[in-house]
C-alpha positions in Angstrom: 153.3 92.2 61.4 150.7 89.6 62.3 150.7 86.2 60.7 147.6 84.6 59.3 147.8 82.0 62.0 147.8 84.8 64.6 144.8 86.5 63.1 142.8 83.2 62.9 143.6 82.5 66.5 142.3 86.0 67.6 139.3 85.7 65.4 138.5 82.0 66.7 138.9 83.4 70.5 136.2 86.1 70.2 133.6 83.3 70.9 135.3 82.6 74.0 135.0 86.1 75.3 134.1 85.8 79.0 130.6 86.1 80.4 129.4 87.3 83.7 130.3 84.8 86.4 127.4 86.2 88.5 124.5 86.4 86.0 125.8 84.8 82.9 125.1 87.7 80.5 127.7 87.8 77.6 129.9 90.7 77.5 130.1 93.2 74.8 133.4 94.7 73.5 134.3 97.9 75.5 132.6 96.7 78.7 134.5 96.3 81.8 131.4 95.7 84.1 128.4 93.6 83.5 125.7 95.5 81.7 123.1 93.5 83.5 124.2 93.4 87.2 127.1 95.8 87.2 129.9 93.3 88.4 133.4 94.3 87.7 134.6 92.2 84.9 138.1 93.7 84.5 140.0 90.7 86.1 138.2 88.2 83.9 138.9 90.2 80.7 142.6 90.5 81.8 142.8 86.7 82.2 141.1 86.1 78.7 143.5 88.6 77.1 146.5 87.0 78.9 145.6 83.4 77.9 145.0 84.6 74.2 148.4 86.3 74.3 150.2 83.3 75.8 148.5 80.9 73.2 149.4 83.1 70.3 153.0 83.6 71.4 153.5 79.8 72.1 152.7 79.0 68.5 155.5 81.3 67.5 158.1 79.9 69.8 
């Protein structure tokens, strides 16, 4: 079960959700490509999620 600290960390990280490196538009949840220019954002989203999980799990260690 998630702790209060983990939930807070996830909620705080939502503001750091990546934007498109090509045109700067903010991504919406569920998008894997930029809604403006069509660039593939999967790798950027993967990196954001991986960093968030690393940060959350580091607090538990």
